[in-house]
N, C-alpha and C positions, 0 to 999 in steps of 0.2 A: 273693327279698328282697335289698335292697341292704345290704351290710355297712356298719357305722358309719364306717370310714375312707373308703369310697367315697362315702357320703352326705355326709360333711364336705367332701370334695373337690368334689363336685357343687355344694354350697352355696357354697363359696368361688369356684368358677368363675362361678356365677350372680351373686354379689355383685360380682365383678370386672367382669363384662359390664355390670351395672347402673351401676356407677361410670363406666365408659367412656362408656356411652350418655348419662348425665347430664352428663358433662364436654363431650361433643360438642354436646349441646343448649345448654349454657351458652355455649360458644364461639360457636355459631351465633347465639344471641340477643344476645350482647354485641358482635358484629361491627357496625361502623357504616359503612354505605355511603351514597353519594349517587348516585341514578340521575337522569341528565339525560334527559328524555323528552318525547315528545308524547303527549297523552292519546288522540288518534284513531289513532295509528300501530299497525298490527297487529304490526309487528316489535318495537316498544317494549312492546306489550301482552304479548307472549310472556314477556319478562323479568319484568314486573310480576305476571303470573299465577303464574309459578314461585316468585318470592320471597314473594308473599302466601300461597300455599297451603303453602309449606314453612316459613312462620313466620320468614322472614329479615327483620329490620327494616331500613328504609331511608328516606332523605329524598328526596322528589320535588322536582326542579327542572324546571319547565315553561317552554317557549319558544313565542313566536309562530312560526307556520309559515313566515312570510316573512322572519323575522329571520335575517340571515347570508347571504341570497341577494344577489348583486351585481347591481344594476340594469343596469350596463353589459354584463352577460352574459345578462340575462334580459329583454330588451326593455323595460327600465325598471322591472321588478318586483323587489321585495325592498328591504330596508332594514337598517341597523344591523349589529351583530356577531353577535348570537344566540349559538349554541354554537361559533363558530369558535375561541374560545380553548382549547377542549378538545383538539381533534385537528388544527386547521387546516382542517377541512372542515365544511360544513353537514350533519352526519351525527349522527343519534341512533337508538337509545339509546347512551349512554356511561355506563359504571360507574366511579365514582371511590371510592377508599377505601384504607385501610391494606392493603398486600400485594397489591393488584390489579396485575397485570402491565400495563405501559405501554410503548409504543414510545418511543424517544428523542424528546424535544421535545413529548411529549403529556402530558395530565393524567389520562387515563383510558383504559379499554378500550372500543372500539366493537364493532359487529356483534352482533346479538341472540343468535345461536346460540353464538358464542364466549363471550359473557357467561354464557349458561345452562350451557355446558360447564364453565366456570371455577367457577361457584357449586356445581354438582353435585359436582365434585371437591373443592373446598375445604371444603364442609360435609358431605361424605360422604352426600349425598342418594341415596335409591333412586329414581331416575327413569330407567327403561329407555329405550333409544333407540327411534326410530320403527320400528314393526312392519312397515311395508310392506303393510299390509292393503289389498287391492284395493277392498273395499267403502267404506273410509274415503276412499280416493283418489277414487272415483267420486262419493261424496256431496259432498266438498269442491269438486271441479271443477264439478259441477252447481250448487251453491249460489253459488259465486264468480261464475258467469255472470250472476247477477241484480244484482250490486253496481253496475255502472255506471249502470243506469237507476233503481234504487231508492235507493241509498245516497248517491251522490256529491253530489247537490244538497241532501241533507238533513243529512249529517254536518257540513257547514260552517255549519249553522245552530245547532249545539249550543253552549250557553253555556260554552265552555271557553277556556282561555288560548291555545290553538292559533290561535283565530280572533278574539282580542280586538281586533285592529287590522284595519281594512278591507283593508289591504295584505296581510295574511295570506291572506285569501280570494282576493284578486286574483292573488297568486302561485300559489296552488293551482290556480286555474282556468287560468292560463297554462301551468303545468307539465303539466296534464292535456290541454292543447290544446283547451280548451273556451272558449266566449265568456266574456269577463270578467264581464259582467253575469249575475247569478244569474237563472235562469228562475223564473217563477211556478210554485209547486207546485200540482200537480193530483193528485186521487185516482187511484190506479192499482190498482183492485180486482182486475183479472185477474192482474197480476204479484204482488200481495200474496197472492192465493189460491194461486198456484203456489208461492211461498216457504213459506207456511204448510203446504202439503201436503208439501213437501220436509222441513221441520222435524219433521213428524209421523213421519218415517221414522227419526229419530235415536235415539229410545229403544231400538229393536231393536239398534242398533250399540253401545250402552253395555253391554258384557259384564261390567264390574266394578262395584264399589261407587262410583257416581257418577263413573265414568271409562270410557274406551273399552275397556280391556283387563282381563281377569280378574286379571292380576298387579299391577294398581294404576296410579296416576297416572303418565303417561309423556309422552315428547315428542310423541306423537300428540295428546294433550290440549293441550299447550302451543301447538301449531300451530293446532288447530281452534278453540279458545275465542275468540281474537280475531276470527275470521271470523264466528262466531255473534253476538258482541257488536255487530258493525257494524250488523246488521239491527235492533237494538233502537231505533234512531233512526227507524224507519219505522212510522208510524201505520197500522194495518190489518194488520200481520203478527202472526199469533197464535203464541205460543210454548207448546207443551205444558208442563204442570207439571214433568215430568221434565227437560225441557230448561232451564227456568228454574232449577231446583235445580242442575243441572250447571253453569250459567253463573256461579253464585256472585256475582251482581251486588252483593251487600252485604258481601262478604267481601274486597274489594280496595279500594284507594284510587281506582280508576278511576271516572270520572263515570258515573252511571246514566242512560244516554240515554233509557231508557223513560219517564222523567219529563218529557222534553221532545220526545217523538216527534212528528213532523209529516208 
């Protein structure tokens, strides 16, 4: 039996812990950030998934993908200033907000994993580092191999700010060393079937509660989720129910490509 003094001490510690947790949660929810981002970019998506799942509010500022590229350096492709005012480079994501560390002469923090590391530390998030699991690495490598043929010509057809100007798509095609004119889309049942089969393997890799590891949401998830999302723009690729739940398509500000799959 716990003696009354010990019981009171335990209750006091529990109350203090609860107060600290509520204070951290309040600080997290009251933080105001602006995330300068591209909707299609997997690196930008990493930050958005982390912030959305962790409940960190932010304002999205989206840019055309060709904005900020210099035509004289890009065979005539590119236009305007885009995100250049943030860091001097056509580089996203960039996190802007009170207390965010910035290099001299810049307005925000670039680099997706640096932003994630900052947010994890600043908001005391429990988001373990990458596990190094060989099965996740193999799955990611094999799935990534299908992107050039299935995703590239489709993602630029998604109705997002990234491609609002025809020059955005032209710049993307030039950067990827592809013909500027978009190809006519054709059904690719064999490749779609292979991707669907690969996706059917993912539920066995989800060892936790809607996450890859039994210890909870981690950097493994932050890295994998954007890759999975990319294939939602492909009509004919079938996502198992467990994978759709894992993707959280309706729990983030990211556009739901499955509504426009082609």
